[in-house]
Backbone of each chain as ProteinMPNN parsed JSONL, in Angstrom:
{"seq_chain_A": "DAGITQSPRYKITETGRQVTLMCHQTWSHSYMFWYRQDLGHGLRLIYYSAAADITDKGEVPDGYVVSRSKTENFPLTLESATRSQTSVYFCASSSSGIPHYEQYFGPGTRLTVT", "coords_chain_A": {"N_chain_A": [[14.258, 44.88, 12.299], [15.371, 41.195, 11.997], [13.784, 38.572, 10.125], [10.659, 37.259, 9.373], [7.81, 38.728, 8.582], [4.074, 39.92, 9.342], [1.706, 41.75, 8.648], [-2.065, 43.071, 8.9], [-1.998, 41.998, 11.815], [-4.333, 41.357, 12.847], [-7.375, 41.072, 11.419], [-10.735, 42.285, 10.611], [-12.977, 42.709, 8.56], [-15.795, 43.274, 5.981], [-18.038, 41.73, 3.947], [-17.491, 41.336, 0.22], [-16.127, 43.686, 0.637], [-12.324, 44.429, -0.787], [-9.161, 43.232, 0.627], [-6.133, 43.605, 1.779], [-3.256, 41.321, 2.787], [-0.385, 41.683, 4.293], [3.112, 41.125, 3.933], [6.908, 40.611, 4.765], [10.039, 40.022, 4.641], [13.285, 39.64, 5.687], [15.628, 38.133, 4.89], [16.644, 37.675, 2.34], [15.184, 35.744, 1.144], [14.497, 33.423, -1.366], [12.096, 32.347, -2.421], [8.884, 32.476, -1.208], [5.559, 32.045, 0.532], [2.087, 31.897, 0.976], [0.007, 30.663, 3.123], [-3.209, 29.255, 4.318], [-4.912, 28.877, 7.524], [-7.248, 26.193, 8.729], [-9.45, 24.857, 10.908], [-9.587, 21.799, 10.665], [-8.839, 20.978, 8.347], [-6.054, 21.773, 7.845], [-2.709, 23.246, 7.155], [-3.093, 25.16, 4.098], [-2.093, 25.711, 0.806], [-1.606, 28.655, -0.739], [-1.109, 30.805, -2.656], [2.048, 30.793, -4.134], [6.059, 31.688, -4.66], [8.431, 32.016, -6.471], [10.154, 33.838, -7.09], [11.271, 37.186, -7.511], [8.421, 38.752, -9.609], [7.438, 35.883, -10.376], [5.297, 34.162, -9.735], [2.883, 31.477, -8.563], [0.053, 29.481, -8.653], [-1.517, 27.42, -6.102], [-2.864, 25.313, -3.913], [-5.747, 26.423, -3.113], [-6.716, 28.686, -4.569], [-8.394, 30.498, -5.571], [-10.142, 33.324, -5.584], [-8.243, 34.716, -4.464], [-5.272, 37.146, -4.94], [-2.179, 37.265, -5.805], [1.098, 39.14, -5.792], [4.642, 39.996, -6.289], [6.599, 42.162, -6.345], [9.267, 42.951, -5.505], [12.045, 41.346, -4.258], [11.762, 41.201, -1.049], [9.197, 41.202, -0.04], [5.635, 40.25, -0.094], [2.21, 40.592, -1.225], [-0.753, 39.403, -0.416], [-3.962, 39.495, -1.608], [-7.341, 39.726, -1.108], [-9.744, 40.111, -3.037], [-12.657, 40.512, -3.289], [-13.692, 40.16, -0.356], [-14.961, 36.962, 1.048], [-17.221, 35.226, 4.102], [-16.368, 33.085, 3.568], [-13.735, 33.036, 3.979], [-12.645, 33.498, 5.898], [-10.277, 33.199, 8.029], [-7.037, 32.191, 9.337], [-4.128, 33.551, 8.269], [-1.049, 32.453, 7.037], [2.153, 33.501, 6.014], [5.24, 32.557, 4.434], [8.659, 31.774, 4.292], [11.539, 30.95, 2.151], [14.548, 29.413, 1.163], [16.281, 29.092, -1.707], [18.964, 27.417, -1.849], [20.28, 24.47, -1.22], [20.773, 22.382, 0.586], [18.786, 23.29, 1.72], [15.712, 23.302, 2.167], [13.524, 24.251, 3.898], [10.853, 25.958, 5.511], [10.305, 29.284, 6.734], [7.859, 30.443, 8.984], [5.951, 33.398, 8.896], [3.794, 35.497, 12.424], [1.283, 35.063, 11.748], [-1.774, 36.11, 10.61], [-5.067, 37.09, 11.513], [-7.901, 36.949, 9.921], [-11.467, 37.886, 9.677], [-14.2, 37.52, 8.295], [-17.017, 39.844, 8.005]], "CA_chain_A": [[14.477, 43.415, 12.743], [15.499, 40.228, 11.071], [12.936, 37.922, 10.359], [9.35, 37.642, 8.243], [6.615, 39.301, 9.972], [2.927, 40.011, 8.87], [0.362, 42.649, 9.092], [-2.264, 43.255, 10.429], [-2.113, 41.052, 12.966], [-5.824, 41.159, 13.336], [-8.478, 42.018, 10.622], [-12.244, 42.147, 10.32], [-13.737, 43.761, 7.296], [-17.207, 43.106, 5.388], [-18.073, 40.739, 2.792], [-17.352, 42.381, -0.79], [-14.422, 44.561, 0.171], [-10.953, 44.208, -0.81], [-8.664, 43.338, 1.965], [-4.788, 43.276, 1.408], [-2.577, 41.085, 3.846], [1.031, 41.982, 3.832], [4.087, 40.108, 4.451], [7.85, 41.034, 4.581], [11.218, 39.026, 5.219], [14.479, 39.697, 5.602], [16.624, 37.096, 4.558], [16.516, 37.747, 0.873], [15.035, 34.297, 0.519], [13.651, 33.321, -2.704], [10.977, 31.748, -2.409], [7.798, 32.83, -0.576], [4.419, 31.182, 0.406], [0.989, 31.692, 1.773], [-1.385, 29.556, 3.278], [-4.394, 29.578, 5.225], [-5.18, 27.548, 7.875], [-8.489, 26.454, 9.202], [-10.094, 23.756, 11.779], [-9.63, 20.076, 10.004], [-8.33, 21.223, 6.878], [-4.764, 22.121, 8.124], [-2.231, 24.424, 6.289], [-3.584, 24.449, 2.652], [-1.222, 26.915, 0.035], [-2.71, 29.269, -1.595], [-0.115, 30.763, -3.915], [3.504, 30.576, -3.92], [6.47, 32.687, -5.186], [9.664, 31.287, -7.005], [11.411, 35.231, -7.17], [10.512, 38.484, -7.64], [7.643, 38.848, -10.514], [7.296, 34.74, -10.699], [4.011, 33.298, -8.992], [1.971, 30.37, -8.96], [-1.014, 28.948, -7.821], [-1.607, 26.646, -4.799], [-4.009, 24.378, -3.975], [-6.678, 26.986, -3.112], [-6.237, 29.911, -4.998], [-9.817, 31.066, -5.705], [-10.968, 34.653, -4.551], [-7.399, 35.163, -4.074], [-4.558, 37.677, -5.495], [-0.983, 38.061, -5.598], [2.063, 40.283, -6.722], [5.579, 40.239, -6.079], [7.992, 43.651, -7.262], [10.333, 43.056, -4.713], [11.942, 40.142, -3.12], [11.514, 40.799, 0.216], [7.55, 41.692, -0.231], [4.522, 39.066, -0.757], [1.023, 40.776, -0.786], [-2.087, 38.621, -0.758], [-5.578, 40.576, -1.959], [-9.029, 39.648, -1.378], [-10.333, 40.946, -4.111], [-13.995, 40.578, -2.535], [-13.871, 39.171, 0.787], [-16.719, 36.155, 1.59], [-17.247, 34.86, 4.819], [-15.442, 31.398, 3.447], [-12.041, 33.382, 3.225], [-12.546, 34.155, 7.55], [-9.127, 32.0, 8.503], [-5.736, 32.455, 9.62], [-3.233, 33.141, 6.837], [0.742, 32.585, 7.141], [3.382, 33.641, 5.031], [6.638, 31.936, 5.041], [9.305, 32.287, 2.842], [12.295, 29.668, 2.161], [16.095, 29.414, 0.552], [16.969, 28.231, -2.958], [19.899, 26.735, -1.464], [20.495, 23.213, -1.323], [19.612, 20.823, 0.835], [17.891, 23.981, 2.799], [14.411, 23.025, 1.328], [13.02, 23.993, 5.403], [10.302, 27.068, 5.381], [10.573, 30.031, 8.072], [6.53, 31.479, 8.951], [5.38, 34.665, 9.968], [3.191, 35.197, 12.773], [0.15, 35.127, 11.146], [-3.158, 37.476, 10.068], [-6.151, 36.208, 11.615], [-9.144, 37.654, 9.246], [-12.877, 37.709, 9.652], [-15.376, 38.021, 7.392], [-18.357, 39.421, 8.329]], "C_chain_A": [[14.171, 42.086, 11.871], [14.486, 39.47, 11.105], [11.755, 37.84, 9.129], [8.443, 38.081, 9.336], [5.287, 40.198, 8.644], [2.11, 41.365, 9.202], [-0.673, 43.39, 8.267], [-2.216, 41.8, 10.946], [-3.801, 40.244, 12.845], [-6.749, 41.73, 12.204], [-9.816, 41.421, 10.599], [-12.781, 43.62, 9.062], [-15.253, 42.927, 6.885], [-17.117, 42.139, 4.028], [-18.264, 41.666, 1.533], [-16.525, 43.199, -0.834], [-13.246, 43.8, -0.265], [-9.994, 44.761, -0.067], [-7.038, 43.022, 1.713], [-3.805, 42.46, 2.617], [-1.106, 41.222, 3.208], [2.109, 41.141, 4.668], [5.915, 40.598, 3.54], [8.821, 40.041, 5.353], [12.402, 39.963, 4.422], [15.829, 38.929, 5.159], [16.972, 36.969, 3.184], [16.253, 36.459, 0.333], [14.241, 34.725, -0.705], [12.278, 32.646, -3.142], [9.898, 31.814, -1.04], [6.27, 32.192, -0.694], [3.288, 31.915, 1.105], [-0.141, 30.836, 1.661], [-2.28, 29.625, 4.278], [-5.079, 28.308, 6.137], [-6.251, 27.709, 9.059], [-8.95, 25.218, 9.863], [-9.851, 22.516, 11.199], [-8.964, 19.928, 9.268], [-6.383, 21.162, 7.018], [-3.966, 23.49, 7.436], [-2.413, 24.301, 5.163], [-2.835, 25.58, 1.72], [-2.26, 27.33, -0.779], [-2.071, 29.645, -2.758], [1.803, 30.954, -2.851], [4.475, 31.471, -4.957], [7.973, 32.195, -5.637], [10.882, 32.389, -7.159], [10.582, 36.264, -7.504], [9.59, 38.699, -9.413], [7.418, 37.223, -10.974], [6.017, 34.242, -9.463], [3.341, 32.311, -9.632], [0.483, 30.159, -7.793], [-1.023, 27.762, -6.849], [-2.457, 25.582, -4.831], [-5.811, 24.874, -3.436], [-6.331, 28.076, -3.381], [-7.552, 31.181, -5.396], [-9.996, 32.39, -5.355], [-9.223, 35.259, -3.957], [-6.293, 35.869, -5.044], [-3.494, 37.763, -5.137], [0.217, 38.887, -6.532], [3.533, 40.237, -5.825], [6.947, 40.864, -6.847], [8.862, 43.222, -6.787], [10.217, 41.734, -4.128], [11.4, 39.828, -1.558], [9.719, 40.677, 0.521], [6.831, 40.649, -1.249], [3.236, 39.527, -0.262], [-0.042, 39.997, -0.758], [-3.331, 39.766, -0.607], [-6.233, 39.411, -2.098], [-9.523, 40.169, -2.399], [-12.015, 41.26, -3.583], [-14.303, 39.548, -1.685], [-15.186, 38.47, 0.671], [-16.061, 35.629, 2.777], [-16.619, 33.483, 4.966], [-14.047, 31.692, 3.503], [-12.428, 33.58, 4.967], [-11.511, 32.686, 7.822], [-8.165, 32.806, 9.194], [-5.173, 32.594, 8.484], [-1.562, 33.36, 7.551], [1.149, 32.77, 5.77], [4.671, 33.334, 5.5], [7.596, 31.702, 3.914], [10.328, 30.801, 2.921], [13.403, 29.978, 1.313], [15.709, 28.116, -0.404], [17.785, 26.983, -2.648], [19.645, 25.398, -1.206], [21.291, 22.551, -0.148], [18.702, 21.848, 1.564], [16.663, 24.373, 1.995], [13.296, 24.154, 2.863], [12.018, 25.78, 5.02], [9.88, 27.483, 6.122], [9.008, 30.607, 7.953], [6.639, 32.566, 9.823], [4.491, 34.617, 11.256], [1.637, 35.12, 12.946], [-1.296, 36.27, 10.977], [-4.338, 36.561, 10.201], [-7.157, 37.261, 11.242], [-10.516, 37.137, 9.337], [-13.584, 38.42, 9.129], [-16.596, 38.363, 7.746], [-19.679, 39.381, 7.496]], "O_chain_A": [[13.141, 41.87, 11.232], [13.971, 39.491, 12.222], [11.99, 38.347, 8.032], [8.391, 37.848, 10.544], [5.505, 40.785, 7.583], [2.138, 41.785, 10.359], [-0.437, 44.101, 7.29], [-2.41, 40.734, 10.362], [-4.195, 39.079, 12.788], [-6.822, 42.957, 12.136], [-9.998, 40.204, 10.57], [-12.839, 44.845, 8.956], [-15.663, 42.005, 7.59], [-16.136, 41.976, 3.303], [-19.02, 42.635, 1.61], [-16.037, 43.617, -1.884], [-13.206, 42.58, -0.105], [-9.742, 45.954, 0.101], [-6.865, 41.85, 1.376], [-3.604, 43.231, 3.556], [-0.743, 40.977, 2.057], [1.957, 40.637, 5.78], [6.133, 40.815, 2.348], [8.541, 39.418, 6.377], [12.5, 40.584, 3.364], [16.956, 39.422, 5.207], [17.69, 36.01, 2.902], [16.826, 36.005, -0.658], [13.634, 35.752, -1.007], [11.705, 32.608, -4.231], [10.16, 31.227, 0.009], [5.801, 31.874, -1.787], [3.708, 32.677, 1.976], [-0.88, 30.439, 0.76], [-1.876, 30.231, 5.27], [-5.563, 27.244, 5.752], [-6.356, 28.587, 9.916], [-8.757, 24.277, 9.093], [-10.474, 21.966, 12.107], [-8.314, 18.885, 9.199], [-5.658, 20.515, 6.262], [-4.536, 24.563, 7.24], [-1.95, 23.238, 4.749], [-3.193, 26.677, 2.15], [-3.256, 26.817, -1.288], [-2.29, 29.049, -3.812], [2.312, 31.113, -1.742], [3.953, 31.964, -5.956], [8.673, 32.014, -4.64], [12.08, 32.141, -7.296], [9.375, 36.199, -7.74], [10.341, 38.781, -10.385], [7.161, 37.192, -12.177], [6.317, 34.056, -8.284], [3.177, 32.183, -10.846], [0.149, 30.552, -6.676], [-0.081, 27.027, -7.147], [-2.708, 24.996, -5.884], [-6.784, 24.122, -3.368], [-5.612, 28.669, -2.578], [-7.474, 32.409, -5.442], [-9.937, 32.325, -4.127], [-9.128, 36.147, -3.109], [-6.229, 35.27, -6.118], [-3.382, 38.34, -4.056], [0.142, 39.147, -7.733], [3.434, 40.469, -4.62], [7.847, 40.39, -7.539], [9.689, 42.903, -7.641], [9.247, 41.107, -3.702], [10.894, 38.832, -1.041], [9.262, 39.952, 1.404], [7.072, 40.296, -2.404], [2.878, 39.152, 0.854], [-0.287, 40.09, -1.961], [-3.517, 40.613, 0.267], [-5.997, 38.429, -2.802], [-9.668, 41.342, -2.055], [-12.396, 42.43, -3.582], [-14.878, 38.483, -1.907], [-16.245, 39.002, 0.337], [-14.841, 35.483, 2.847], [-16.386, 32.871, 6.008], [-13.197, 30.866, 3.172], [-12.326, 34.797, 4.814], [-11.871, 31.509, 7.814], [-8.408, 33.944, 9.593], [-5.556, 31.874, 7.563], [-1.137, 34.212, 8.331], [0.664, 32.347, 4.721], [5.171, 33.664, 6.575], [7.252, 31.468, 2.756], [10.011, 29.798, 3.559], [13.198, 30.968, 0.61], [15.237, 26.991, -0.24], [17.502, 25.839, -3.002], [18.468, 25.215, -0.897], [22.492, 22.294, -0.228], [17.734, 21.311, 2.103], [16.529, 25.405, 1.337], [12.293, 24.732, 2.445], [12.564, 26.637, 4.326], [9.021, 26.828, 6.711], [8.764, 31.228, 6.919], [7.135, 32.719, 10.94], [4.232, 33.425, 11.423], [0.971, 35.119, 13.982], [-1.291, 37.334, 11.597], [-4.649, 35.629, 9.459], [-7.351, 38.261, 11.933], [-10.712, 35.951, 9.072], [-13.739, 39.632, 9.279], [-17.422, 37.458, 7.871], [-20.719, 38.968, 8.008]]}, "seq_chain_B": "EDQVTQSPEALRLQEGESSSLNCSYTVSGLRGLFWYRQDPGKGPEFLFTLYSAGEEKEKERLKATLTKKESFLHITAPKPEDSATYLCAVQAKGTYKYIFGTGTRLKVLA", "coords_chain_B": {"N_chain_B": [[-1.822, 10.736, -5.436], [-0.153, 13.103, -3.582], [0.345, 12.72, -0.316], [-0.644, 13.394, 3.511], [-1.178, 12.347, 6.343], [-1.6, 12.051, 9.879], [-1.125, 10.803, 13.355], [-1.854, 10.06, 16.736], [-5.099, 12.452, 16.76], [-4.807, 13.942, 18.932], [-3.364, 13.984, 22.191], [-2.732, 13.344, 25.41], [-0.508, 13.233, 27.354], [1.04, 12.532, 30.367], [3.674, 14.645, 33.075], [6.995, 13.309, 31.728], [6.102, 11.135, 30.697], [7.199, 9.009, 27.938], [6.493, 9.243, 24.511], [4.937, 8.886, 21.557], [4.683, 10.294, 18.013], [3.15, 10.113, 14.973], [3.696, 10.162, 11.656], [2.246, 9.865, 8.646], [2.999, 8.779, 5.003], [2.384, 9.329, 1.584], [4.079, 9.983, -1.507], [5.173, 10.815, -4.271], [8.558, 10.391, -4.847], [10.436, 11.564, -2.232], [11.447, 14.774, -1.35], [12.105, 15.89, 0.995], [11.267, 15.407, 4.437], [10.015, 17.238, 7.079], [9.511, 18.302, 10.142], [7.4, 19.958, 12.526], [6.606, 22.911, 14.808], [3.539, 24.064, 16.552], [2.392, 26.743, 18.522], [-0.246, 27.693, 20.222], [-1.887, 30.602, 18.3], [0.516, 31.19, 17.308], [2.685, 31.57, 14.402], [3.859, 28.558, 12.775], [6.849, 26.767, 14.118], [9.725, 25.643, 13.053], [11.355, 22.461, 13.308], [12.595, 20.26, 12.404], [14.45, 18.404, 9.622], [14.302, 15.696, 7.384], [15.906, 13.516, 5.084], [16.127, 11.216, 3.779], [15.116, 7.558, 4.401], [16.247, 6.145, 7.171], [17.023, 7.713, 8.252], [17.902, 10.504, 11.287], [16.956, 12.617, 13.426], [17.684, 15.127, 16.305], [16.527, 16.937, 18.988], [17.114, 18.205, 21.857], [14.401, 16.919, 23.804], [13.356, 15.73, 22.154], [13.09, 13.432, 18.962], [13.305, 13.042, 15.965], [12.367, 10.414, 13.336], [12.761, 8.58, 10.536], [11.348, 6.599, 8.083], [10.386, 4.398, 4.919], [7.766, 5.04, 3.944], [7.094, 6.543, 6.703], [7.171, 8.677, 9.489], [8.417, 8.924, 12.193], [8.077, 11.03, 15.561], [9.353, 11.142, 18.475], [8.858, 11.471, 21.818], [10.776, 12.373, 24.849], [10.571, 11.683, 27.914], [8.683, 13.889, 28.286], [7.856, 17.943, 29.218], [5.466, 20.059, 30.774], [6.037, 22.517, 29.068], [6.251, 21.241, 26.441], [4.327, 21.235, 25.428], [2.286, 21.153, 22.605], [1.03, 21.779, 19.261], [1.5, 19.673, 16.515], [3.012, 19.528, 13.701], [3.696, 18.054, 10.521], [5.245, 17.892, 7.284], [5.458, 17.171, 3.691], [7.774, 17.427, 1.079], [7.429, 16.9, -2.318], [10.111, 15.52, -4.642], [11.547, 18.118, -6.794], [9.878, 20.158, -6.81], [9.012, 23.163, -4.685], [6.912, 23.369, -3.031], [5.188, 22.193, 0.007], [2.65, 19.708, 1.605], [1.28, 19.409, 3.632], [0.617, 17.559, 7.344], [-2.604, 17.635, 9.155], [-2.043, 17.846, 11.606], [-1.304, 17.062, 15.397], [-2.38, 17.585, 18.804], [-0.706, 17.821, 21.549], [-0.914, 17.77, 24.726], [0.863, 17.924, 27.984], [0.799, 17.239, 30.893], [1.196, 18.441, 34.186]], "CA_chain_B": [[-1.657, 12.081, -5.018], [0.599, 13.259, -2.301], [-0.963, 12.822, 0.876], [0.257, 13.317, 4.57], [-1.666, 11.522, 7.843], [-0.684, 12.478, 11.388], [-1.699, 10.14, 14.369], [-3.25, 10.665, 16.557], [-5.06, 13.607, 16.592], [-4.795, 14.797, 20.358], [-2.732, 13.178, 22.782], [-2.486, 13.554, 26.776], [0.354, 12.998, 28.751], [1.812, 13.055, 32.157], [5.348, 14.509, 32.782], [7.704, 12.324, 31.944], [5.996, 10.139, 30.447], [7.453, 9.256, 26.544], [5.371, 8.361, 23.949], [5.66, 9.104, 20.161], [3.771, 10.822, 17.197], [3.234, 9.134, 13.727], [3.137, 10.964, 9.883], [2.049, 8.406, 7.31], [3.074, 9.991, 4.072], [2.56, 8.97, 0.489], [4.409, 11.005, -2.385], [6.234, 10.791, -5.389], [9.603, 11.045, -4.531], [10.219, 12.44, -1.138], [12.745, 15.863, -1.168], [12.127, 16.304, 2.31], [10.001, 15.336, 5.332], [9.519, 18.377, 7.686], [8.003, 18.688, 11.451], [7.302, 21.692, 12.637], [6.054, 23.154, 16.32], [3.095, 25.291, 16.348], [1.912, 27.083, 20.03], [-1.701, 28.833, 20.256], [-1.388, 31.635, 18.092], [1.645, 31.768, 16.717], [3.403, 30.65, 13.221], [5.039, 26.907, 13.053], [8.221, 26.493, 14.228], [10.563, 24.791, 12.303], [12.119, 21.793, 14.481], [13.741, 19.26, 11.935], [14.61, 17.99, 8.117], [15.19, 14.377, 6.892], [16.015, 13.334, 3.865], [16.258, 10.139, 3.047], [14.897, 6.7, 4.704], [16.746, 5.943, 7.93], [17.773, 9.475, 8.957], [17.306, 10.474, 12.491], [17.139, 13.944, 14.05], [17.364, 14.98, 17.625], [17.102, 18.139, 19.497], [16.556, 18.271, 23.421], [13.663, 15.79, 24.421], [12.568, 15.206, 20.845], [13.711, 12.723, 18.358], [12.661, 12.68, 14.735], [12.925, 9.573, 12.509], [12.263, 8.557, 8.947], [11.407, 5.463, 6.806], [9.974, 5.399, 3.38], [6.316, 5.47, 4.346], [6.53, 7.569, 7.384], [8.343, 9.445, 10.366], [7.644, 9.378, 13.949], [8.875, 12.102, 16.425], [9.672, 10.738, 19.553], [9.332, 12.795, 22.578], [11.6, 11.832, 25.859], [10.425, 12.559, 29.604], [8.046, 15.165, 27.738], [8.041, 18.468, 30.109], [4.764, 21.143, 30.179], [6.5, 23.248, 28.051], [6.389, 20.283, 24.963], [2.48, 21.05, 25.033], [1.894, 22.487, 21.593], [0.573, 21.072, 18.082], [3.214, 19.365, 16.229], [2.789, 19.455, 12.582], [4.482, 17.068, 9.747], [4.968, 18.209, 6.202], [6.357, 16.291, 2.899], [7.718, 18.047, -0.589], [8.594, 15.912, -3.337], [11.514, 16.457, -5.655], [10.62, 19.188, -8.029], [8.445, 21.456, -6.406], [9.314, 23.879, -3.19], [5.604, 23.3, -2.131], [4.52, 21.128, 1.177], [1.768, 19.154, 1.806], [1.238, 19.618, 5.164], [-0.969, 17.339, 7.887], [-3.314, 18.15, 9.979], [-1.35, 17.896, 13.13], [-1.154, 16.032, 16.635], [-2.176, 18.507, 19.514], [0.208, 17.323, 22.473], [-1.047, 18.662, 26.017], [1.379, 17.323, 28.62], [0.623, 17.434, 32.062], [2.648, 18.484, 35.093]], "C_chain_B": [[-0.753, 11.917, -3.752], [-0.064, 13.654, -1.066], [0.17, 12.593, 2.343], [-1.004, 13.118, 5.646], [-1.124, 11.732, 9.046], [-1.366, 11.86, 12.454], [-1.364, 10.215, 15.542], [-3.169, 12.056, 16.799], [-4.73, 14.527, 17.687], [-3.987, 13.631, 20.987], [-2.258, 13.893, 23.932], [-1.308, 12.946, 27.327], [0.519, 12.831, 30.122], [3.009, 13.52, 32.222], [6.15, 13.249, 33.083], [7.625, 11.12, 31.316], [6.175, 10.156, 28.705], [6.558, 8.637, 26.045], [5.931, 8.849, 22.211], [4.565, 9.517, 19.259], [4.092, 10.133, 15.826], [2.752, 10.084, 12.37], [3.345, 9.601, 9.248], [2.149, 9.08, 6.07], [2.888, 8.747, 2.751], [3.114, 10.176, -0.583], [5.703, 10.62, -3.163], [7.042, 10.891, -5.503], [9.979, 12.259, -3.577], [11.811, 13.427, -1.711], [13.023, 15.7, -0.091], [11.127, 15.979, 2.97], [10.341, 16.757, 6.222], [8.624, 18.313, 9.193], [8.393, 20.147, 12.049], [6.376, 21.617, 14.068], [5.161, 24.306, 16.285], [2.44, 25.575, 17.985], [0.695, 27.922, 19.698], [-1.114, 30.431, 19.467], [-0.431, 32.19, 17.503], [1.896, 30.844, 14.996], [3.545, 28.907, 13.604], [6.135, 27.213, 12.968], [8.728, 25.552, 13.629], [11.363, 24.004, 13.328], [13.305, 20.71, 13.773], [13.219, 18.726, 10.346], [14.86, 16.798, 7.796], [14.807, 14.283, 5.77], [15.441, 12.246, 3.05], [16.029, 8.629, 4.363], [16.139, 6.183, 5.945], [17.498, 6.687, 8.897], [17.079, 9.604, 10.354], [18.007, 11.76, 13.261], [17.05, 13.865, 15.185], [17.524, 16.516, 17.598], [16.609, 17.985, 21.248], [15.742, 16.773, 23.793], [12.982, 15.27, 22.96], [13.45, 14.629, 19.766], [12.982, 12.567, 16.708], [12.774, 11.202, 13.862], [12.415, 9.241, 11.275], [12.099, 7.182, 8.325], [10.649, 5.667, 5.68], [8.824, 5.48, 2.928], [5.878, 6.23, 5.801], [7.515, 7.947, 8.896], [7.297, 9.403, 11.752], [9.075, 10.684, 14.696], [8.291, 11.562, 17.826], [10.004, 11.471, 20.688], [9.25, 12.036, 24.064], [10.601, 12.028, 27.035], [9.405, 13.984, 29.476], [7.771, 16.646, 29.353], [6.242, 19.186, 29.63], [4.806, 21.567, 29.024], [6.713, 22.442, 26.626], [4.64, 20.707, 24.587], [2.337, 22.098, 23.843], [1.361, 21.736, 20.293], [1.466, 20.763, 17.127], [2.57, 18.782, 14.728], [3.915, 18.361, 11.376], [3.931, 17.538, 8.677], [5.868, 17.42, 5.096], [6.568, 17.619, 1.546], [8.763, 17.201, -0.969], [9.073, 16.71, -4.332], [10.465, 17.126, -6.784], [9.764, 19.727, -8.212], [9.026, 21.638, -4.855], [7.906, 23.88, -2.663], [5.648, 22.082, -1.187], [3.544, 20.834, 1.177], [1.611, 19.166, 3.089], [0.099, 18.636, 5.997], [-2.046, 17.856, 8.977], [-2.966, 18.436, 11.354], [-1.438, 17.269, 14.298], [-1.167, 17.179, 17.566], [-1.581, 17.674, 20.878], [0.13, 18.005, 23.934], [-0.019, 17.722, 27.404], [1.321, 17.813, 30.209], [1.405, 17.394, 33.194], [1.962, 17.379, 36.323]], "O_chain_B": [[-0.634, 10.899, -3.069], [-0.8, 14.615, -0.841], [1.243, 11.992, 2.393], [-1.841, 14.019, 5.598], [0.083, 11.506, 9.121], [-2.457, 12.406, 12.621], [-0.178, 10.544, 15.574], [-2.186, 12.776, 16.975], [-4.419, 15.701, 17.488], [-3.916, 12.519, 20.462], [-1.527, 14.874, 23.793], [-1.515, 11.843, 27.832], [-0.359, 13.269, 30.865], [3.765, 12.942, 31.441], [6.135, 12.474, 34.039], [8.493, 10.25, 31.242], [5.557, 10.999, 28.053], [5.867, 7.763, 26.569], [7.087, 9.076, 21.854], [3.44, 9.16, 19.61], [5.202, 9.645, 15.613], [1.637, 10.575, 12.197], [4.176, 8.695, 9.299], [1.389, 10.039, 5.943], [3.176, 7.558, 2.891], [2.585, 11.283, -0.487], [6.822, 10.26, -2.796], [7.191, 11.649, -6.461], [9.92, 13.459, -3.845], [12.836, 12.992, -2.237], [14.177, 15.34, 0.14], [10.019, 16.114, 2.45], [11.243, 17.37, 5.652], [7.398, 18.285, 9.305], [9.294, 20.984, 11.995], [5.663, 20.675, 14.411], [5.624, 25.425, 16.061], [2.024, 24.596, 18.605], [0.781, 28.825, 18.865], [-0.228, 31.168, 19.901], [-0.365, 33.375, 17.175], [1.374, 29.792, 14.628], [3.297, 28.334, 14.665], [6.607, 27.836, 12.016], [8.13, 24.477, 13.656], [12.013, 24.624, 14.169], [14.402, 20.39, 14.231], [12.057, 18.647, 9.948], [16.074, 16.649, 7.93], [13.754, 14.717, 5.303], [14.661, 12.244, 2.097], [16.843, 8.675, 5.285], [17.137, 5.758, 5.363], [18.23, 6.452, 9.859], [16.018, 9.05, 10.642], [19.186, 11.89, 13.593], [16.493, 12.866, 15.639], [18.168, 17.22, 16.821], [15.489, 17.539, 21.494], [16.342, 15.721, 24.015], [12.107, 14.405, 22.919], [14.521, 15.2, 19.559], [12.026, 11.802, 16.581], [13.988, 11.007, 13.904], [11.37, 9.837, 11.016], [13.202, 6.699, 8.068], [10.241, 6.78, 5.349], [8.584, 5.873, 1.787], [4.709, 6.493, 6.085], [8.543, 7.316, 9.143], [6.148, 9.677, 12.099], [10.246, 10.984, 14.46], [7.113, 11.554, 18.185], [11.082, 12.057, 20.794], [8.301, 11.381, 24.495], [9.679, 12.787, 26.735], [9.353, 14.894, 30.304], [7.518, 16.184, 30.466], [5.76, 18.967, 28.518], [4.054, 21.295, 28.089], [7.331, 23.016, 25.729], [4.007, 20.422, 23.57], [2.282, 23.326, 23.907], [1.31, 20.562, 20.66], [2.297, 21.63, 16.855], [1.813, 17.816, 14.641], [5.022, 18.066, 11.826], [2.72, 17.73, 8.575], [6.964, 17.01, 5.479], [5.737, 18.461, 1.205], [9.893, 16.857, -0.623], [8.815, 17.829, -4.776], [9.376, 16.893, -7.31], [9.009, 19.911, -9.166], [9.372, 20.759, -4.066], [7.798, 24.56, -1.643], [6.125, 21.024, -1.597], [2.899, 21.73, 0.632], [2.458, 18.363, 3.482], [-1.08, 18.688, 5.649], [-1.673, 18.88, 9.551], [-3.587, 19.196, 12.098], [-2.078, 16.303, 13.883], [-0.204, 17.937, 17.45], [-2.29, 16.708, 21.158], [1.051, 18.738, 24.294], [-0.537, 16.633, 27.652], [1.899, 18.848, 30.54], [2.24, 16.501, 33.338], [2.638, 17.041, 37.294]]}, "name": "protein", "num_of_chains": 2, "seq": "DAGITQSPRYKITETGRQVTLMCHQTWSHSYMFWYRQDLGHGLRLIYYSAAADITDKGEVPDGYVVSRSKTENFPLTLESATRSQTSVYFCASSSSGIPHYEQYFGPGTRLTVTEDQVTQSPEALRLQEGESSSLNCSYTVSGLRGLFWYRQDPGKGPEFLFTLYSAGEEKEKERLKATLTKKESFLHITAPKPEDSATYLCAVQAKGTYKYIFGTGTRLKVLA"}
């Protein structure tokens, strides 16, 4: 199906474990983004990528790692999960074409760290 | 520092009761201002992009307007299905990053 998908949709993990959240888009968009959404903070940017093999930090990158070997995939890894990383995570993508800068979001992954 | 503030935090309307949501922003050179709708348990859904002061966009019962300091999302004769959280974001020139506000939770009562 066309669009942007995330997996898993729900994940429960223990403190200290490594967990990877997957994001896949079928539009061949250049830009991809990872956000976390928490009550009182809204959506905060974790990492973003301008193209394959090009990534950069956002507002809250500590404790997270990203990679982008293919244009369509942008996985987010929590190397050693902490309770403060319990959140809802959204992946988004955007074309680089002027003037279309709007981002399109996936359905989200609800992560609980116990 | 780039910043976005949305008000009110929550709004309850009767069906048919028109109102407006506010998004105040400060940004070093605006590339675009974006409105999204988010339903519970789902990702934000794109509604509008506004690029310059004076611009307006409409979609069904929604109309977005933009000035140099704020944007309004006007909801005309809302229906219960318009109940959602509405998010505003700005993008500065020279970057593809968004700065989001914390949203307005809208509840429309039948």
